[in-house]
C-alpha positions as CSV (number, residue, x, y, z in Angstrom):
1,M,39.3,228.2,-9.6
2,E,39.1,231.1,-7.0
3,T,41.5,229.4,-4.8
4,F,44.4,229.2,-7.5
5,L,43.6,232.7,-8.1
6,D,43.4,234.0,-4.5
7,D,46.9,232.0,-4.3
8,T,48.3,234.2,-7.1
9,G,48.5,231.1,-9.8
10,D,50.8,229.1,-7.5
11,I,50.0,225.5,-8.7
12,K,51.9,223.7,-5.7
13,R,50.1,225.9,-3.0
14,T,46.8,225.7,-4.7
15,A,47.3,221.8,-4.9
16,A,48.3,221.8,-1.2
17,S,45.3,223.9,-0.3
18,L,43.0,221.6,-2.0
19,R,44.9,218.4,-1.2
20,I,44.9,217.3,-4.7
21,H,47.8,216.4,-6.9
22,H,49.3,219.6,-9.2
23,A,48.9,217.4,-12.2
24,S,45.1,217.3,-11.4
25,L,44.6,220.6,-10.7
26,H,46.9,221.2,-14.2
27,H,44.5,219.1,-15.6
28,R,41.3,220.9,-14.5
29,L,43.0,224.2,-15.1
30,C,43.4,223.2,-18.8
31,R,40.0,222.5,-19.0
32,I,38.7,225.5,-17.6
33,E,41.2,227.5,-20.3
34,E,38.9,225.3,-23.1
35,I,35.4,225.8,-21.7
36,A,35.9,230.0,-20.6
37,A,38.0,230.2,-24.0
38,V,40.6,232.2,-21.7
39,E,44.2,231.8,-21.4
40,L,45.3,231.9,-17.7
41,S,49.1,232.8,-19.0
42,S,47.1,236.3,-19.6
43,G,47.0,238.8,-16.6
44,D,43.7,240.3,-18.2
45,D,42.4,237.1,-18.7
46,R,43.0,236.1,-14.9
47,L,42.0,239.2,-13.9
48,A,38.8,239.0,-15.5
49,L,37.8,235.5,-14.2
50,H,39.0,236.5,-10.7
51,L,36.7,239.7,-10.6
52,G,33.8,237.7,-12.0
53,L,34.3,235.1,-9.3
54,K,34.3,237.7,-6.4
55,V,31.5,239.8,-7.8
56,A,29.4,236.6,-8.3
57,R,30.3,235.9,-4.8
58,L,29.2,239.4,-3.8
59,I,25.9,238.7,-5.2
60,E,25.7,235.4,-4.2
61,L,25.3,233.7,-7.9
62,R,27.2,230.9,-6.7
């Protein structure tokens, strides 16, 4: 997820970075949306997720 957000939501670039097929990435992102009850098409949701991941990394929750 963090790679996707760092890549500004670019599925092709993220799939290439992760070395997975873009369809696999799309499926994973759909599952994240379902589980986290967010919509990645929403700028506010993307920002909240991105900030949360960065803060978690800073305070070493991950």
